[in-house]
C-alpha positions as CSV (number, residue, x, y, z in Angstrom):
1,M,5.2,-25.0,16.9
2,K,5.7,-21.5,18.2
3,Y,1.9,-20.4,16.8
4,P,-0.4,-23.4,17.5
5,Y,-3.3,-20.7,17.8
6,L,-2.7,-19.0,13.9
7,F,-1.8,-22.7,12.7
8,Q,-4.9,-24.4,13.9
9,P,-7.7,-25.2,11.3
10,I,-10.9,-23.9,11.3
11,K,-13.7,-25.1,10.1
12,L,-16.4,-22.6,7.9
13,G,-19.5,-23.9,6.4
14,K,-18.6,-27.4,5.0
15,R,-14.8,-26.4,4.3
16,L,-11.9,-27.2,6.6
17,Y,-9.3,-24.5,6.5
18,K,-5.7,-25.4,7.4
19,N,-5.0,-22.8,8.9
20,R,-5.8,-18.9,10.4
21,I,-4.3,-17.1,7.6
22,F,-6.2,-16.0,4.6
23,Y,-4.9,-13.2,1.9
24,S,-7.4,-10.5,1.7
25,P,-9.1,-9.2,-1.1
26,T,-7.4,-7.3,-3.3
27,G,-7.9,-6.2,-7.3
28,Y,-6.0,-7.3,-9.9
29,K,-6.1,-5.9,-13.5
30,E,-8.1,-8.3,-15.8
31,Q,-6.0,-8.8,-18.5
32,P,-3.8,-10.5,-19.2
33,V,-5.0,-13.3,-16.9
34,D,-2.2,-15.6,-16.7
35,E,-0.2,-12.7,-15.0
36,A,-3.3,-12.4,-12.6
37,A,-3.0,-16.1,-12.0
38,S,0.4,-16.0,-11.4
39,F,0.1,-13.0,-9.2
40,Y,-2.4,-15.2,-7.2
41,E,-1.2,-18.5,-7.3
42,R,2.4,-17.2,-5.6
43,K,0.6,-16.1,-2.3
44,A,-1.2,-19.5,-2.5
45,L,2.0,-21.1,-2.2
46,G,3.2,-19.2,0.6
47,G,1.1,-21.6,2.7
48,V,-1.9,-19.0,3.4
49,A,-5.0,-20.8,3.6
50,S,-7.4,-18.8,1.5
51,V,-6.4,-16.2,-1.5
52,C,-8.8,-14.0,-2.4
53,V,-9.5,-12.5,-5.9
54,G,-10.9,-8.9,-5.3
55,N,-12.9,-6.6,-6.9
56,A,-15.8,-8.5,-9.1
57,A,-18.1,-6.8,-10.8
58,V,-21.4,-8.5,-10.0
59,S,-23.5,-6.0,-13.0
60,A,-22.3,-3.8,-16.0
61,D,-24.0,-0.8,-14.4
62,G,-22.3,-1.4,-11.0
63,I,-18.6,-1.3,-11.7
64,A,-16.7,1.1,-10.0
65,L,-13.2,0.6,-11.2
66,K,-11.7,-0.3,-14.9
67,S,-9.6,-3.0,-13.9
68,M,-12.7,-5.0,-12.2
69,L,-13.1,-8.8,-13.1
70,L,-16.6,-9.0,-14.8
71,A,-17.6,-11.7,-13.0
72,Y,-21.4,-11.6,-14.0
73,S,-20.5,-12.2,-17.4
74,P,-20.8,-16.2,-18.4
75,A,-17.7,-14.9,-21.3
76,T,-15.6,-14.6,-18.4
77,V,-15.9,-18.0,-16.8
78,P,-12.9,-19.3,-18.5
79,A,-10.6,-16.4,-17.0
80,M,-11.8,-17.4,-13.8
81,E,-11.6,-20.5,-13.7
82,Q,-7.8,-20.0,-14.7
83,L,-7.7,-17.5,-12.2
84,S,-9.1,-20.8,-9.3
85,S,-7.2,-23.5,-10.5
86,A,-4.1,-21.5,-10.1
87,I,-4.8,-20.6,-6.2
88,A,-6.1,-24.0,-5.7
89,R,-2.6,-25.9,-7.4
90,G,-1.0,-23.6,-5.1
91,G,-2.5,-25.0,-2.1
92,A,-5.3,-22.8,-0.9
93,V,-8.8,-22.5,-1.0
94,P,-10.0,-19.7,-3.7
95,G,-11.8,-17.3,-3.6
96,L,-14.2,-14.2,-5.2
97,E,-15.2,-11.6,-3.2
98,L,-18.3,-9.7,-5.5
99,I,-18.8,-6.2,-5.3
100,H,-21.4,-3.6,-7.0
101,G,-20.4,0.0,-6.5
102,G,-23.9,1.4,-6.4
103,N,-23.7,5.3,-6.4
104,S,-19.8,5.1,-6.7
105,S,-20.3,3.3,-9.7
106,H,-17.7,5.1,-11.8
107,H,-16.5,3.6,-14.3
108,S,-19.8,2.1,-15.5
109,A,-20.4,5.5,-15.4
110,E,-17.9,6.9,-17.8
111,L,-19.3,4.1,-20.0
112,G,-22.4,5.8,-19.7
113,S,-24.2,4.1,-17.4
114,K,-27.2,6.1,-14.9
115,L,-25.8,5.6,-10.8
116,Y,-28.4,4.2,-8.5
117,G,-28.1,4.5,-4.7
118,P,-30.3,3.8,-1.6
119,V,-31.5,7.3,-2.4
120,D,-31.3,10.3,-4.9
121,G,-28.2,12.4,-4.5
122,M,-24.9,13.4,-6.1
123,T,-21.6,12.6,-6.2
124,A,-18.8,14.7,-5.4
125,A,-17.9,14.6,-9.4
126,G,-21.0,16.3,-9.3
127,I,-22.5,13.1,-11.7
128,P,-26.1,12.4,-9.9
129,Y,-27.2,9.1,-9.0
130,Y,-30.9,8.0,-8.3
131,Q,-32.9,6.0,-5.8
132,M,-33.5,2.5,-6.4
133,T,-36.7,1.1,-6.8
134,E,-38.3,-2.4,-5.1
135,E,-37.9,-3.8,-8.7
136,Q,-33.9,-2.7,-9.1
137,I,-33.2,-4.2,-5.8
138,L,-35.1,-7.6,-6.2
139,D,-33.2,-7.7,-9.8
140,C,-29.8,-7.0,-8.1
141,I,-30.0,-9.5,-5.0
142,R,-30.5,-11.9,-8.0
143,Q,-27.4,-10.6,-10.0
144,Y,-25.3,-11.4,-6.5
145,A,-26.7,-15.1,-6.5
146,D,-25.8,-15.2,-10.5
147,T,-22.3,-14.0,-10.1
148,A,-21.6,-16.2,-7.2
149,E,-23.1,-19.0,-9.2
150,N,-20.8,-18.2,-12.1
151,A,-17.7,-17.9,-9.4
152,V,-18.2,-21.6,-7.9
153,K,-19.0,-22.9,-12.1
154,S,-15.1,-21.1,-12.1
155,G,-13.9,-23.4,-9.3
156,F,-13.9,-20.8,-6.3
157,E,-15.2,-22.0,-3.4
158,K,-15.5,-19.5,-1.1
159,I,-17.9,-16.3,-2.0
160,I,-17.1,-12.9,-0.6
161,L,-19.9,-10.6,-0.8
162,H,-18.5,-6.6,-0.1
163,A,-21.3,-5.1,2.2
164,G,-18.8,-2.5,3.4
165,H,-15.9,0.4,2.5
166,G,-18.8,2.6,0.6
167,W,-20.2,0.2,-1.6
168,Q,-23.5,-0.5,-2.5
169,I,-24.9,-2.6,0.3
170,S,-23.1,-0.6,2.8
171,Q,-24.7,2.6,1.2
172,F,-28.0,0.8,2.0
173,L,-26.7,-0.1,5.6
174,S,-25.1,3.5,6.2
175,P,-28.2,5.5,8.5
176,A,-26.9,9.3,7.3
177,L,-26.7,7.7,3.8
178,N,-30.4,5.3,3.6
179,T,-33.2,7.6,4.4
180,R,-35.5,5.7,2.4
181,K,-39.0,5.1,3.5
182,D,-39.7,1.8,2.8
183,R,-38.7,-1.6,3.7
184,W,-34.8,-0.9,2.7
185,G,-34.6,1.7,4.7
186,G,-34.8,4.2,7.3
187,K,-34.1,4.6,11.1
188,D,-34.8,0.2,11.8
189,I,-31.2,-1.4,11.3
190,E,-33.3,-4.2,9.9
191,N,-34.7,-2.5,7.2
192,R,-30.8,-1.5,6.3
193,A,-29.6,-4.3,6.4
194,R,-32.7,-6.2,4.1
195,L,-30.4,-5.9,0.8
196,M,-27.6,-7.8,2.8
197,V,-29.0,-10.7,4.1
198,A,-31.2,-11.2,1.1
199,A,-28.5,-11.5,-0.7
200,C,-26.7,-13.9,1.7
201,D,-29.5,-16.3,1.8
202,A,-29.9,-15.7,-2.3
203,I,-25.9,-16.6,-2.8
204,R,-26.4,-19.7,0.3
205,K,-29.7,-21.4,-2.0
206,R,-28.0,-20.9,-5.1
207,C,-24.6,-22.1,-4.1
208,P,-24.8,-24.5,-1.0
209,G,-21.6,-25.9,-0.9
210,A,-19.7,-22.6,-0.9
211,T,-18.0,-21.0,2.3
212,L,-19.8,-17.5,2.6
213,E,-18.0,-14.6,3.7
214,V,-19.5,-11.2,4.3
215,R,-17.1,-7.9,4.5
216,I,-18.3,-5.0,6.3
217,S,-16.8,-1.7,7.9
218,G,-17.1,-1.9,11.8
219,S,-16.6,1.7,11.9
220,E,-16.8,3.8,9.2
221,C,-14.3,6.1,10.4
222,Y,-15.0,9.5,10.0
223,D,-17.8,12.3,11.0
224,G,-21.0,11.6,9.2
225,G,-20.2,7.7,9.5
226,Y,-21.5,5.3,11.7
227,D,-19.2,3.8,14.8
228,I,-18.4,0.7,16.2
229,D,-22.1,0.6,18.1
230,E,-23.2,0.7,14.7
231,G,-21.4,-1.5,13.3
232,V,-22.3,-4.2,16.0
233,K,-25.8,-4.2,15.2
234,I,-25.0,-4.4,11.5
235,A,-22.8,-7.7,12.2
236,M,-26.3,-9.2,14.3
237,Q,-28.2,-8.6,11.4
238,L,-25.6,-11.1,9.4
239,D,-25.2,-13.8,11.9
240,G,-26.2,-17.6,11.5
241,H,-27.0,-15.9,7.8
242,C,-23.1,-16.3,6.5
243,D,-20.0,-18.3,7.5
244,L,-17.8,-16.1,8.6
245,I,-17.9,-12.3,9.3
246,H,-14.7,-10.2,7.8
247,V,-14.6,-7.0,10.3
248,S,-12.9,-4.1,8.2
249,A,-13.0,0.0,8.5
250,S,-14.0,3.0,6.9
251,C,-14.6,3.9,3.9
252,H,-12.8,4.9,0.3
253,E,-14.9,7.3,-1.2
254,V,-14.1,10.0,2.1
255,P,-10.3,10.8,1.2
256,E,-9.7,11.3,5.0
257,A,-10.6,7.7,6.2
258,I,-8.8,5.4,3.2
259,T,-5.7,5.4,4.8
260,I,-7.9,4.0,7.9
261,M,-8.9,1.4,6.0
262,S,-5.8,0.5,4.7
263,P,-3.7,1.6,7.7
264,S,-0.7,4.0,6.9
265,M,2.2,4.1,9.2
266,F,1.2,6.5,11.0
267,L,-0.8,4.1,12.8
268,P,0.0,1.4,14.6
269,D,-0.4,-2.7,13.8
270,G,-3.1,-4.0,14.2
271,V,-5.1,-0.9,14.4
272,N,-8.4,-2.0,13.3
273,V,-8.6,-5.1,15.4
274,K,-10.7,-3.1,18.0
275,Y,-13.9,-3.4,16.0
276,A,-13.6,-6.8,15.1
277,A,-12.7,-7.8,19.0
278,E,-16.2,-6.1,19.8
279,I,-18.5,-7.4,17.4
280,K,-17.0,-11.0,18.1
281,K,-18.5,-10.6,21.9
282,H,-22.1,-10.1,19.7
283,V,-21.9,-13.1,17.3
284,T,-22.0,-16.6,17.1
285,T,-20.4,-16.6,13.3
286,P,-16.6,-16.6,13.4
287,V,-15.0,-13.5,12.6
288,A,-11.8,-12.1,10.7
289,T,-9.9,-9.1,11.4
290,V,-7.9,-7.3,8.4
291,G,-5.5,-4.3,8.5
292,A,-2.3,-3.5,9.4
293,L,-1.3,-7.2,9.9
294,S,2.1,-8.6,9.4
295,D,3.6,-9.2,12.7
296,V,3.0,-13.0,13.7
297,D,3.1,-12.9,17.7
298,L,0.5,-10.0,17.0
299,M,-1.7,-12.0,14.7
300,E,-1.4,-15.1,17.4
301,E,-1.9,-13.3,20.3
302,I,-5.3,-12.1,18.0
303,I,-6.2,-15.7,17.9
304,R,-5.0,-17.3,21.3
305,T,-7.2,-14.0,23.1
306,G,-10.1,-14.4,21.1
307,K,-10.1,-11.1,19.2
308,A,-10.7,-12.9,16.2
309,D,-10.9,-16.5,14.6
310,I,-8.9,-14.9,11.3
311,V,-6.5,-12.4,10.5
312,E,-6.7,-11.3,7.0
313,V,-3.7,-9.7,5.3
314,A,-3.4,-8.2,2.2
315,R,0.2,-6.0,2.2
316,G,1.8,-8.5,4.9
317,L,1.7,-10.7,1.7
318,L,2.6,-8.7,-1.2
319,A,5.7,-8.0,1.3
320,D,6.5,-11.6,1.9
321,P,3.7,-14.2,0.4
322,D,6.1,-16.9,2.2
323,L,5.4,-14.9,5.5
324,P,2.7,-18.1,6.7
325,L,5.8,-20.9,5.9
326,K,8.2,-18.9,7.5
327,A,6.2,-18.5,10.8
328,M,5.2,-22.4,10.5
329,L,8.4,-23.5,10.5
330,G,10.0,-20.8,13.0
331,H,11.3,-18.7,10.6
332,E,9.5,-15.8,11.8
333,D,13.1,-13.5,11.7
334,E,13.3,-14.0,8.1
335,I,10.1,-12.3,7.2
336,N,10.5,-9.1,5.5
337,R,7.7,-6.7,7.0
338,C,5.5,-4.5,5.2
339,M,6.5,-0.8,5.6
340,R,3.1,0.5,4.8
341,C,4.2,3.2,2.5
342,L,1.3,2.7,0.5
343,T,3.0,2.4,-2.7
344,C,1.5,-0.9,-3.6
345,Y,-1.9,0.7,-3.6
346,S,-0.8,4.1,-4.8
347,H,0.4,2.3,-8.1
348,H,-2.7,-0.1,-8.3
349,M,-4.8,3.1,-7.8
350,H,-3.0,4.4,-11.4
351,R,-2.1,1.9,-13.4
352,Q,-4.0,-1.3,-12.2
353,N,-1.1,-3.2,-11.1
354,Y,0.6,-3.6,-7.9
355,R,4.3,-3.3,-7.1
356,C,5.6,-3.2,-3.6
357,A,8.9,-0.8,-2.5
358,I,10.4,-4.0,-1.0
359,N,9.7,-7.2,-2.9
360,P,10.2,-6.7,-6.5
361,I,8.8,-9.6,-7.7
362,V,5.1,-8.2,-6.9
363,G,3.6,-7.2,-10.3
364,N,6.1,-9.8,-12.1
365,E,5.0,-13.3,-10.8
366,H,4.8,-14.9,-14.3
367,E,7.8,-13.1,-15.8
368,M,9.8,-14.8,-12.6
369,K,7.5,-17.7,-12.7
370,H,9.5,-18.7,-16.3
371,D,12.7,-17.7,-14.9
372,K,15.9,-19.3,-15.9
373,P,19.2,-19.6,-13.9
374,P,22.0,-17.3,-15.5
375,V,24.3,-19.0,-18.0
376,V,27.5,-17.9,-16.6
377,K,28.1,-17.3,-13.0
378,K,30.6,-14.1,-12.8
379,K,32.4,-12.3,-9.9
380,L,30.5,-9.3,-9.3
381,L,31.2,-5.7,-7.6
382,V,28.0,-4.0,-6.4
383,I,29.3,-0.3,-5.4
384,G,27.4,1.2,-2.7
385,G,24.9,-0.1,0.0
386,G,21.5,1.6,-0.2
387,M,18.4,-0.2,-1.3
388,G,19.5,-0.5,-4.9
389,G,22.9,-2.0,-4.2
390,M,21.6,-4.5,-1.5
391,Q,19.0,-5.6,-3.7
392,A,21.1,-5.9,-6.4
393,A,24.1,-8.0,-3.8
394,V,21.0,-10.1,-2.5
395,T,19.8,-11.4,-6.0
396,A,22.9,-12.1,-7.4
397,A,23.9,-13.9,-4.9
398,E,20.6,-16.0,-4.4
399,R,21.5,-16.6,-8.1
400,G,24.9,-18.0,-7.8
401,H,26.9,-14.9,-8.4
402,T,30.0,-14.5,-5.8
403,V,29.4,-11.2,-4.9
404,I,31.5,-8.3,-2.9
405,L,29.3,-5.5,-1.8
406,C,31.5,-2.4,-1.0
407,E,30.0,1.1,1.1
408,K,32.1,4.2,1.4
409,N,30.2,4.7,5.3
410,D,30.0,2.6,8.2
411,R,26.8,1.0,7.8
412,L,24.6,-0.3,5.5
413,G,21.1,1.9,4.3
414,G,22.5,4.7,2.3
415,G,20.6,7.6,2.3
416,L,17.9,6.2,4.2
417,L,19.7,6.1,7.6
418,C,19.0,8.8,8.6
419,E,15.3,7.9,9.1
420,E,16.1,5.2,11.2
421,K,15.4,7.0,14.3
422,V,11.7,8.2,12.7
423,P,9.1,6.6,14.2
424,F,6.5,5.9,11.6
425,K,9.6,5.1,9.3
426,F,10.0,1.6,11.5
427,G,9.9,-0.3,8.4
428,V,12.9,1.5,7.0
429,K,15.1,0.3,9.9
430,N,13.5,-3.4,9.6
431,F,14.2,-3.6,6.3
432,I,17.4,-2.5,6.1
433,G,17.7,-4.7,8.8
434,Y,16.2,-8.0,7.0
435,Q,18.7,-7.3,3.8
436,A,21.9,-6.8,6.1
437,A,20.9,-10.2,7.3
438,K,20.3,-11.9,4.0
439,L,23.6,-10.3,2.6
440,Q,25.5,-12.2,5.7
441,K,23.7,-15.9,5.1
442,L,24.1,-15.5,1.4
443,G,27.5,-15.2,2.2
444,V,28.0,-11.9,0.3
445,D,31.2,-10.0,1.1
446,V,30.2,-7.0,2.7
447,R,33.2,-4.2,3.0
448,T,31.6,-1.2,4.7
449,N,33.9,1.8,5.0
450,T,35.0,1.2,1.7
451,K,35.1,4.5,-0.8
452,V,35.4,2.4,-4.2
453,T,38.4,3.4,-7.2
454,A,38.7,2.7,-10.6
455,E,42.2,1.6,-9.2
456,M,40.6,-0.5,-6.4
457,I,38.1,-2.3,-9.5
458,K,41.1,-3.3,-11.6
459,E,42.3,-4.7,-8.4
460,I,39.5,-6.7,-7.4
461,A,39.0,-7.5,-11.0
462,P,35.2,-8.5,-10.9
463,D,33.4,-9.7,-14.3
464,A,30.9,-7.2,-13.7
465,V,30.2,-3.7,-11.4
466,I,26.7,-2.8,-10.5
467,A,26.7,0.9,-9.1
468,S,24.3,2.0,-7.4
469,I,26.2,5.2,-5.4
470,G,23.4,7.3,-4.6
471,A,22.8,11.2,-5.6
472,E,22.9,14.0,-2.8
473,P,20.6,16.9,-1.5
474,V,20.3,20.0,-3.6
475,I,22.2,22.7,-1.4
476,P,20.1,25.8,-2.3
477,R,22.8,28.2,-3.1
478,F,20.9,30.5,-4.8
479,L,19.0,31.6,-2.1
480,K,20.4,34.6,0.0
481,G,21.1,33.0,3.4
482,W,21.5,29.8,2.6
483,D,24.6,29.3,4.4
484,R,23.4,30.6,7.8
485,P,24.4,28.7,10.7
486,N,20.6,27.9,11.3
487,V,20.2,26.5,8.2
488,Y,20.0,22.5,7.3
489,S,19.7,19.7,4.4
490,A,15.9,17.8,5.6
491,E,18.6,14.8,6.0
492,Y,20.6,16.3,8.6
493,L,17.8,17.7,10.4
494,Y,16.1,14.3,11.1
495,T,19.4,13.1,12.7
496,H,19.8,16.4,15.0
497,L,16.7,17.4,15.6
498,E,17.6,18.4,19.0
499,E,19.5,21.3,17.2
500,A,16.0,22.6,16.1
501,G,14.5,25.7,17.6
502,K,11.0,26.1,18.0
503,R,9.4,27.7,14.7
504,V,10.7,25.5,12.1
505,V,10.5,26.6,8.2
506,I,11.2,23.6,5.3
507,I,11.9,24.9,2.1
508,G,10.5,22.2,-0.6
509,G,6.9,20.1,-0.4
510,G,7.9,16.8,-2.1
511,L,7.6,13.5,0.4
512,V,11.4,14.4,2.0
513,G,9.8,17.6,2.7
514,M,6.4,16.7,4.0
515,E,7.3,13.7,6.0
516,L,9.8,16.0,7.4
517,A,7.4,18.2,8.5
518,V,5.4,15.6,10.3
519,F,8.6,14.5,11.8
520,C,9.2,18.2,13.3
521,A,6.0,18.5,14.1
522,M,4.8,15.1,16.2
523,N,8.5,16.5,18.5
524,G,6.7,19.8,19.5
525,R,8.1,22.0,16.6
526,E,5.8,24.7,15.1
527,V,6.1,24.1,11.4
528,T,5.7,25.3,8.2
529,I,6.2,24.2,4.7
530,L,6.9,26.4,1.7
531,E,6.6,25.2,-2.1
532,M,7.0,27.3,-5.0
533,L,4.7,24.9,-7.2
534,P,1.0,25.1,-6.3
535,Y,0.6,21.8,-4.5
536,L,2.4,19.5,-2.7
537,S,3.8,16.9,-4.6
538,D,3.7,13.1,-3.3
539,G,5.8,12.0,-6.2
540,G,3.1,9.5,-7.2
541,N,2.1,7.7,-3.8
542,N,-0.9,9.2,-3.4
543,L,-2.8,7.5,-0.7
544,Q,0.9,8.4,1.7
545,G,0.3,12.0,0.5
546,L,-3.3,11.5,1.8
547,A,-1.9,10.1,5.2
548,I,0.4,13.2,5.6
549,S,-2.1,15.7,5.1
550,S,-3.8,13.9,8.2
551,E,-1.0,14.1,10.0
552,F,-1.0,18.0,8.8
553,K,-4.3,18.5,10.7
554,R,-3.2,16.7,13.3
555,Y,-0.1,18.5,14.2
556,G,-1.3,22.3,12.7
557,V,1.3,22.4,9.9
558,K,0.8,25.1,7.7
559,I,1.3,24.9,4.2
560,S,2.0,28.4,1.4
561,T,2.3,26.8,-2.0
562,S,3.0,29.4,-5.2
563,T,5.4,30.5,-2.8
564,R,9.0,31.7,-4.2
565,V,11.9,31.7,-1.8
566,L,13.9,35.3,-1.7
567,E,15.8,35.4,1.4
568,I,17.0,33.6,4.8
569,T,17.2,36.2,7.2
570,D,18.4,36.6,10.8
571,Q,13.7,36.7,11.5
572,G,12.9,33.7,9.7
573,V,12.0,33.0,5.6
574,F,11.0,35.4,3.2
575,G,9.3,35.0,0.4
576,V,6.2,36.2,-2.3
577,H,3.2,34.6,-4.3
578,C,4.0,33.5,-7.7
579,A,2.2,32.2,-10.3
580,I,3.5,29.0,-12.3
581,D,1.6,27.5,-14.8
582,A,1.4,23.4,-14.1
583,P,-0.6,20.7,-15.3
584,Q,-3.9,20.4,-13.5
585,R,-3.9,17.8,-11.1
586,K,-7.2,15.4,-12.1
587,E,-6.1,12.4,-9.1
588,R,-9.8,11.0,-7.4
589,F,-7.9,11.3,-4.3
590,G,-4.9,13.2,-4.1
591,M,-2.8,16.0,-2.1
592,P,-5.4,18.5,-0.9
593,D,-5.0,22.2,-2.4
594,Y,-3.8,24.7,0.2
595,E,-4.1,28.7,-0.6
596,S,-0.2,30.5,-1.0
597,L,0.5,32.1,2.2
598,A,2.6,34.4,0.7
599,A,1.1,37.9,-0.6
600,D,2.9,39.9,-4.3
601,E,4.9,42.4,-2.0
602,G,5.9,39.7,0.0
603,T,5.8,37.6,3.6
604,L,8.0,37.1,6.1
605,F,7.3,33.2,7.6
606,P,9.1,33.2,11.2
607,A,12.0,30.7,11.9
608,D,14.0,29.9,14.3
609,T,15.1,27.0,12.4
610,V,15.4,26.5,8.8
611,A,15.6,23.2,6.8
612,Y,15.8,22.3,2.5
613,A,14.8,19.7,0.8
614,V,14.4,21.0,-2.9
615,G,15.3,17.8,-4.7
616,Y,18.8,15.2,-5.1
617,A,21.8,15.6,-7.7
618,P,22.8,12.2,-8.9
619,K,26.6,11.3,-8.8
620,T,26.9,11.4,-12.1
621,E,30.8,12.4,-12.5
622,E,31.7,9.8,-9.8
623,V,30.0,7.4,-11.5
624,L,31.4,7.9,-15.0
625,S,34.6,7.9,-13.4
626,L,34.2,4.3,-12.9
627,R,32.9,3.4,-15.9
628,E,36.1,2.7,-17.7
629,A,37.3,0.6,-15.0
630,V,35.5,-2.6,-16.5
631,D,33.6,-3.8,-19.6
632,E,30.6,-4.7,-17.8
633,F,29.5,-2.0,-16.3
634,Y,25.8,-1.0,-15.0
635,M,24.6,1.8,-13.2
636,I,21.3,1.8,-10.7
637,G,19.0,3.9,-8.7
638,D,19.7,7.4,-7.9
639,C,23.1,7.9,-9.6
640,V,21.5,7.9,-12.8
641,M,17.9,9.6,-11.8
642,P,16.8,10.2,-8.5
643,K,13.7,7.7,-7.8
644,N,12.4,6.0,-4.7
645,I,12.3,2.4,-2.6
646,Q,10.5,0.8,-5.2
647,Q,12.2,2.1,-8.2
648,A,16.3,1.2,-6.7
649,T,15.0,-2.3,-5.4
650,S,13.2,-3.2,-8.8
651,Q,16.6,-2.0,-10.4
652,G,18.8,-3.9,-8.4
653,F,16.9,-6.9,-8.5
654,F,16.5,-6.9,-12.7
655,A,20.4,-6.1,-12.7
656,A,21.4,-8.9,-10.7
657,R,19.0,-11.0,-12.5
658,N,19.6,-10.4,-16.0
659,L,23.6,-11.3,-15.0
660,G,25.2,-14.2,-16.5
661,R,22.3,-14.7,-19.0
662,V,24.3,-13.9,-22.0
663,Y,28.3,-13.2,-22.5
């Protein structure tokens, strides 16, 4: 076995776990429970040792998210039993994560409950919260134990007590937040940890056969939060009171810290392992680490060198739930590596459901569980080798169709090939290679340097065509000076950065423009983004937007919103302030507001190089010119409406999955 340390069993409490890979807690919409059960079961089937259902509320006044499982209620036991049974039949130990939101119980507040925390205060939204009384604290400890007992009755064999990330227990642990003068707070770490330790002891007494795991933040990773020295003290208070100390990092109530808790693509693999490694030096209880883990070689090294006893993975198992099986069987080169694009968590924040940019089955596990093979096997022509086209070809071939894939360029990857040398877009390059390897293994007839015409379609004579020919960047011909020699598209500048001068102005504040700004800035350019709207647009991926805003601060990228560009000159870009009515953003975590730098009378933004990222135009005429060449013709992806990777792969997957179901 290539990974003997990773697949060595471990005993935690009274329970033996078959390997060292755990599916880290992730919440899922509570209803319908069949979909949630299938979501978690799919993770278990991939060979992971334990699967944890996240975000289970312990009381009615502690509900942070409206999607939380109401695990404190006996009425929820049947649903919880369905979840635990699905995980167990998949071959993993079922776990349930218990959370009280404390002064961050946002959904309870929406329902009319008062908020309580260690001390009196006010939330960022202006909602007051109140200091918990001794009686309330003791009652809350009982609620943790009651909910744990509910979970065990429902078939869960592991309880995860969440004491990190800004929830109630971590509020008590915080030396900055918990300034109480009684035995539950103050300068003494034993007092601040008393609630956590008492909850552990109560759960153990009530549920003696269950594994007890406690999740903490090793460091809060923001100015004003505690550091690893305090994290070590917290872990030492836990030692002997639980079976596993799960060391995460950061706090989700602080926007700039969220993309450290769930590490963004701008951070290295295993960036938070150092906190678990330091804590492990000071405790005898086994330690788990989490965050940006999808490389099994790194996971093996973590266990082998004693940095941690368990690796907990969430996004890596969304991208590929079969990661453990592939590693165990020596097929690690076939693992679909997470890109860390944060599509999954952003989607969940907005819609209480997960989607993955590179695994279209995520969120559709129940549908696919009951999938049927095609009635008719067909000869399929896929036009376009971008994200949507590659996924369509892969899925069709896996389902038994004969597939030909034609791509006009000399390589697969479509419009994203321009990003393959961008350091923080390593995941895009990996995914293109992963899909190309699958196409070869499946025997797909891939024809590069092949531009498809209507005549060619008739010559190939396919039963069906899926066209995914993409879109092209909009050229701002409406701007005076757009054709100057120092004006480039974002795509061109990605691959020819050496042609850019010291000062770069980017016209367009969508994700393309924002990511290009980071790339230019990290390569020594002075960058300014000009955007006509009052805010930059993250395209719905608000967590990626947060990560980018942190990079803006790191590299000093300047932003001017509400700015209309009038002309590109020898000196730079001339813009004026503009007032455009736009919907007010009400996102809890979104891109920060930026003040316009452009004055009403006009402002010159000095530039040696200008790049435009003002959108894409679908290749409508081109795709429609092919429409009449075959009866069964499907259009997907950017040639219909410019979209993102997740939508492209999803459309490609389902177009191919539905092929051959009817004549």
